[in-house]
C-alpha positions, 0 to 999 in steps of 0.5 A: 497474513494482512501487512502489518503495519508497525514502526519495522515497516515504517523503518523501512520506508524510511530506508527507500525514501532516504527519510530521517527516521525520528518519531515524527518522520516514523508517525507520519509514515505509519499514518501514511500507509494506514491511509494506503491501505484503506484505499489499496484495500477499496481499490480492489475485489478484496471480499471476493478473494481475501488471501490476495492480502498474502500476495507481495505484490499488496504489499508492494501496493500498499507501499508504493502509494503510502509513498507516493503519499508522503511526497504529494500529499492529496494526490494532487497528480492521481496516484502513481501508475504503477500503483494503478498497475498493481492495483489492477493486476491484484483485481484480475488475480481476486477476480479469477480466483474468487470466481472458483 
């Protein structure tokens, strides 16, 4: 099941970041999560193994990148190493399971 980016998820991210849940912040977090999901989707072999979206690591990668983008909108220092590691692992799963 593809991660559902909605107000509930935005509130969860706000809680994790300890930021106020104003309408403006929630809208910002939702936009960042949508952007991070697009980046993660384009970074993995999603077409090879579409079921990867059911993996909890996929959700965490989307959320972690969204959190990083909250503080560094243009990712001046690149993607966080944790996101790179998660994307590599997700790609390995896609290529391994998708090849069957």
